[in-house]
N, C-alpha and C positions, 0 to 999 in steps of 0.2 A: 573432468570438470566436476566440482562438487559445490555444495552450498545451496542455500535457499534465499529467496527474496520476499520481503513483506512489503506490500504496497498499500498505502492508505490515502484516500482522497475524499474530499467533501462532495465531489460531483460524481454521481452514478455513471454519467456518460463517459467520463475519463476511465473509470474502472472497467466498464464494458469494452471500451476500445483496447485497453491493455490486455484483457482476457482474450479478445479476438486475435490480436497480434501474437500473443504467447501460444495460443493454440496452433496458429499457422507455422510458428517456428518450432513446434513440438517441445515447448518449455513450460507448459502450464503446470505440470506436476511439481515444478520447483518454485512456483509463485503462489503466495497467499495474498489475494487481493480483496480488500474490503472497503466499504463506504463508512465514513465516520460522520459524527454530527459536529456542529460548530463549536461545541464545548468540550469534546472528549474524543481522543483518538481511538479508544477502544482496544488498546494493545496491552493492557495490564496482565493478561494471561501468559505473555511471553517471558515474564520475569527477567532474569539475567542472561537470557539466551541470545542477546544481540551483540554482534561483534562490531558493527558499524551502523551509524544512523546518518541519513542525509535528509534534511528538511528544508524545502525551499518553495518559494511562490505560494506561501500559505498565509502569511500575515494579513494580507488584504481580504481574505475570505472569512476570517473569524471576527466575531463582534467585539471582543475585548482583549 
C-alpha cells in the first residue's frame, strides 16, 4: 500500500481524534493532519501534488 493522506479541519478536537486513531492503526506516518482557520485551508505548500480531493461537511463551519 502506498500514498499519503492530508486531513484539514477547523476543529482541533477532530484532528486530535484522527491522530489518535491513526497512531493506534500504525498509519500516522502516512497522514498529515492540520487545523485550519475559517478563511484559509493552509494547504498552498502542496502545490500540484494532490491526486484526489474530498471536501465535505465544511460549508456550515465557514463564515462566508
